[in-house]
Short mmCIF file of the C-alpha atoms (twelve columns), coordinates in Angstrom:
data_MODEL
# 
_entry.id   MODEL 
# 
loop_
_atom_site.group_PDB 
_atom_site.id 
_atom_site.type_symbol 
_atom_site.label_atom_id 
_atom_site.label_alt_id 
_atom_site.label_comp_id 
_atom_site.label_asym_id 
_atom_site.label_seq_id 
_atom_site.Cartn_x 
_atom_site.Cartn_y 
_atom_site.Cartn_z 
_atom_site.pdbx_PDB_model_num 
ATOM 1   C CA . MET A 1   2.713   -43.035 6.797  1 
ATOM 2   C CA . PRO A 2   5.448   -42.985 4.085  1 
ATOM 3   C CA . ASP A 3   8.259   -40.563 3.919  1 
ATOM 4   C CA . LEU A 4   7.108   -37.620 2.587  1 
ATOM 5   C CA . ASN A 5   10.782  -35.590 1.533  1 
ATOM 6   C CA . THR A 6   8.805   -33.441 -1.500 1 
ATOM 7   C CA . ALA A 7   5.942   -31.049 -2.046 1 
ATOM 8   C CA . GLU A 8   4.465   -33.345 -3.936 1 
ATOM 9   C CA . ASP A 9   4.869   -36.634 -1.367 1 
ATOM 10  C CA . VAL A 10  2.897   -34.386 0.761  1 
ATOM 11  C CA . ALA A 11  0.320   -33.017 -1.910 1 
ATOM 12  C CA . SER A 12  -0.452  -36.763 -2.410 1 
ATOM 13  C CA . ALA A 13  -2.082  -37.093 0.531  1 
ATOM 14  C CA . ASP A 14  -4.569  -34.875 0.433  1 
ATOM 15  C CA . TYR A 15  -8.069  -36.338 0.121  1 
ATOM 16  C CA . ALA A 16  -11.954 -34.655 0.213  1 
ATOM 17  C CA . CYS A 17  -13.919 -35.407 3.597  1 
ATOM 18  C CA . LYS A 18  -16.897 -37.400 2.737  1 
ATOM 19  C CA . GLU A 19  -19.129 -34.919 4.831  1 
ATOM 20  C CA . CYS A 20  -18.106 -31.726 3.918  1 
ATOM 21  C CA . GLY A 21  -15.970 -31.860 0.694  1 
ATOM 22  C CA . GLN A 22  -13.477 -29.871 1.758  1 
ATOM 23  C CA . ILE A 23  -9.868  -30.853 0.610  1 
ATOM 24  C CA . ASP A 24  -7.471  -31.903 4.096  1 
ATOM 25  C CA . ASN A 25  -4.305  -33.654 4.152  1 
ATOM 26  C CA . PRO A 26  -3.569  -36.136 7.471  1 
ATOM 27  C CA . ASN A 27  -0.119  -34.490 7.579  1 
ATOM 28  C CA . ASN A 28  -1.487  -31.363 8.326  1 
ATOM 29  C CA . TRP A 29  -2.295  -32.889 12.038 1 
ATOM 30  C CA . LEU A 30  -1.339  -34.883 14.597 1 
ATOM 31  C CA . GLY A 31  -3.182  -38.277 14.451 1 
ATOM 32  C CA . GLY A 32  -3.934  -37.206 11.283 1 
ATOM 33  C CA . GLU A 33  -4.080  -40.810 9.967  1 
ATOM 34  C CA . LYS A 34  -6.708  -41.690 12.533 1 
ATOM 35  C CA . ILE A 35  -9.108  -38.657 10.992 1 
ATOM 36  C CA . ALA A 36  -8.289  -39.770 7.554  1 
ATOM 37  C CA . ALA A 37  -9.346  -43.287 8.123  1 
ATOM 38  C CA . THR A 38  -12.741 -42.068 9.194  1 
ATOM 39  C CA . GLY A 39  -12.909 -39.907 5.931  1 
ATOM 40  C CA . HIS A 40  -13.373 -36.214 7.543  1 
ATOM 41  C CA . CYS A 41  -11.614 -33.303 7.484  1 
ATOM 42  C CA . PHE A 42  -10.433 -32.136 10.862 1 
ATOM 43  C CA . ASN A 43  -13.237 -29.827 11.206 1 
ATOM 44  C CA . CYS A 44  -16.059 -33.074 10.869 1 
ATOM 45  C CA . ASN A 45  -14.395 -35.216 12.470 1 
ATOM 46  C CA . PHE A 46  -14.016 -33.239 15.525 1 
ATOM 47  C CA . TRP A 47  -18.170 -32.630 15.264 1 
ATOM 48  C CA . ALA A 48  -18.429 -36.491 14.544 1 
ATOM 49  C CA . GLU A 49  -16.470 -37.278 17.677 1 
ATOM 50  C CA . TYR A 50  -19.345 -35.613 19.873 1 
ATOM 51  C CA . VAL A 51  -22.299 -37.250 17.657 1 
ATOM 52  C CA . GLU A 52  -20.815 -40.418 19.095 1 
ATOM 53  C CA . ARG A 53  -20.885 -38.420 23.021 1 
ATOM 54  C CA . LYS A 54  -24.335 -36.847 22.373 1 
ATOM 55  C CA . ASP A 55  -25.942 -38.507 25.060 1 
ATOM 56  C CA . GLU A 56  -23.445 -38.250 27.730 1 
ATOM 57  C CA . THR A 57  -25.321 -36.851 30.754 1 
ATOM 58  C CA . ASN A 58  -22.404 -34.148 30.915 1 
ATOM 59  C CA . ILE A 59  -23.170 -32.464 27.323 1 
ATOM 60  C CA . VAL A 60  -24.691 -29.472 26.748 1 
ATOM 61  C CA . ARG A 61  -25.793 -28.287 24.155 1 
ATOM 62  C CA . ALA A 62  -27.430 -24.502 23.771 1 
ATOM 63  C CA . GLN A 63  -28.973 -22.162 21.599 1 
ATOM 64  C CA . HIS A 64  -26.450 -23.728 19.022 1 
ATOM 65  C CA . ARG A 65  -23.343 -24.080 21.011 1 
ATOM 66  C CA . HIS A 66  -21.962 -27.075 22.542 1 
ATOM 67  C CA . TYR A 67  -20.096 -27.413 26.031 1 
ATOM 68  C CA . VAL A 68  -19.038 -30.148 28.091 1 
ATOM 69  C CA . ALA A 69  -19.757 -29.913 31.934 1 
ATOM 70  C CA . CYS A 70  -16.406 -31.474 33.645 1 
ATOM 71  C CA . GLU A 71  -16.061 -32.793 37.285 1 
ATOM 72  C CA . GLU A 72  -15.750 -30.507 39.749 1 
ATOM 73  C CA . ALA A 73  -13.210 -31.707 42.371 1 
ATOM 74  C CA . SER A 74  -10.367 -33.157 40.358 1 
ATOM 75  C CA . LEU A 75  -8.689  -31.095 37.636 1 
ATOM 76  C CA . GLY A 76  -5.693  -33.656 37.265 1 
ATOM 77  C CA . SER A 77  -3.099  -31.867 35.792 1 
ATOM 78  C CA . HIS A 78  -5.059  -28.701 35.015 1 
ATOM 79  C CA . PRO A 79  -4.762  -25.772 37.456 1 
ATOM 80  C CA . TRP A 80  -7.826  -23.848 35.890 1 
ATOM 81  C CA . LYS A 81  -11.188 -24.663 35.290 1 
ATOM 82  C CA . GLY A 82  -13.585 -24.246 31.794 1 
ATOM 83  C CA . PHE A 83  -14.931 -19.835 31.946 1 
ATOM 84  C CA . SER A 84  -12.533 -19.558 35.007 1 
ATOM 85  C CA . GLY A 85  -14.797 -21.150 37.546 1 
ATOM 86  C CA . HIS A 86  -17.710 -19.299 37.064 1 
ATOM 87  C CA . ARG A 87  -21.389 -20.287 38.126 1 
ATOM 88  C CA . PHE A 88  -23.673 -22.177 35.776 1 
ATOM 89  C CA . LYS A 89  -27.132 -23.653 36.239 1 
ATOM 90  C CA . ILE A 90  -28.295 -25.692 33.344 1 
ATOM 91  C CA . ARG A 91  -32.001 -27.442 32.875 1 
ATOM 92  C CA . PHE A 92  -31.652 -30.239 30.348 1 
ATOM 93  C CA . ASN A 93  -34.651 -31.064 28.318 1 
ATOM 94  C CA . ASP A 94  -35.115 -33.748 30.109 1 
ATOM 95  C CA . GLY A 95  -35.739 -31.922 33.707 1 
ATOM 96  C CA . ARG A 96  -32.237 -32.711 35.155 1 
ATOM 97  C CA . GLU A 97  -30.954 -29.610 36.310 1 
ATOM 98  C CA . ILE A 98  -27.307 -29.139 37.062 1 
ATOM 99  C CA . GLU A 99  -24.610 -26.305 38.439 1 
ATOM 100 C CA . THR A 100 -21.093 -26.478 37.334 1 
ATOM 101 C CA . THR A 101 -18.273 -24.240 37.809 1 
ATOM 102 C CA . ASN A 102 -16.027 -26.612 35.092 1 
ATOM 103 C CA . LEU A 103 -17.920 -26.172 31.642 1 
ATOM 104 C CA . TRP A 104 -15.658 -26.087 28.690 1 
ATOM 105 C CA . SER A 105 -17.025 -24.726 25.382 1 
ATOM 106 C CA . GLN A 106 -16.738 -26.294 22.217 1 
ATOM 107 C CA . GLY A 107 -18.014 -23.367 20.001 1 
ATOM 108 C CA . VAL A 108 -21.120 -23.133 17.862 1 
ATOM 109 C CA . ILE A 109 -22.305 -26.109 16.449 1 
ATOM 110 C CA . PRO A 110 -22.092 -25.509 12.534 1 
ATOM 111 C CA . ASP A 111 -24.891 -26.226 10.499 1 
ATOM 112 C CA . ARG A 112 -24.789 -28.938 9.118  1 
ATOM 113 C CA . TRP A 113 -24.074 -31.087 12.641 1 
ATOM 114 C CA . ARG A 114 -26.862 -29.244 14.086 1 
ATOM 115 C CA . GLU A 115 -29.454 -32.019 12.987 1 
ATOM 116 C CA . ARG A 116 -27.252 -34.660 14.761 1 
ATOM 117 C CA . LEU A 117 -26.718 -32.204 17.456 1 
ATOM 118 C CA . PRO A 118 -30.154 -30.498 18.955 1 
ATOM 119 C CA . ASP A 119 -30.156 -28.333 21.731 1 
ATOM 120 C CA . ASN A 120 -30.601 -30.597 24.825 1 
ATOM 121 C CA . ALA A 121 -30.514 -27.583 27.638 1 
ATOM 122 C CA . VAL A 122 -31.055 -24.128 28.721 1 
ATOM 123 C CA . PHE A 123 -29.194 -22.263 30.780 1 
ATOM 124 C CA . LEU A 124 -30.823 -20.428 33.869 1 
ATOM 125 C CA . GLU A 125 -28.110 -18.634 35.053 1 
ATOM 126 C CA . GLY A 126 -24.844 -18.012 33.967 1 
ATOM 127 C CA . MET A 127 -25.091 -17.834 30.118 1 
ATOM 128 C CA . GLY A 128 -25.986 -14.916 27.773 1 
ATOM 129 C CA . ARG A 129 -28.324 -15.154 25.052 1 
ATOM 130 C CA . HIS A 130 -27.059 -15.426 21.425 1 
ATOM 131 C CA . ASP A 131 -28.310 -14.555 18.520 1 
ATOM 132 C CA . ASP A 132 -26.853 -16.761 15.435 1 
# 
């Protein structure tokens, strides 16, 4: 990336996201050059990466929310678990059921991404109903 010595230099890196049209700038983000190369803004790049991972067996989408069920045993450098280690029981649309105490939320799936990231599971235990 070129030296950005002036406000004009920084602004010249602005681009419109090919997905949502939002103006973004790679200088705003760590790894911004990689994000800009996709043509997405930061937020659309986030969801596009989950579209690429949508069929992984540990990806949970329920009530228009996105989660990743991580390994139970090894936490590596993280001394904590998602949702503080609360227990969840989940049934996937294909009939599989899992229990996890290490579930991480990525948040509500934006409307524009819901067709590409449809719900694939329901919570049997551990998560309340969301109506949004």
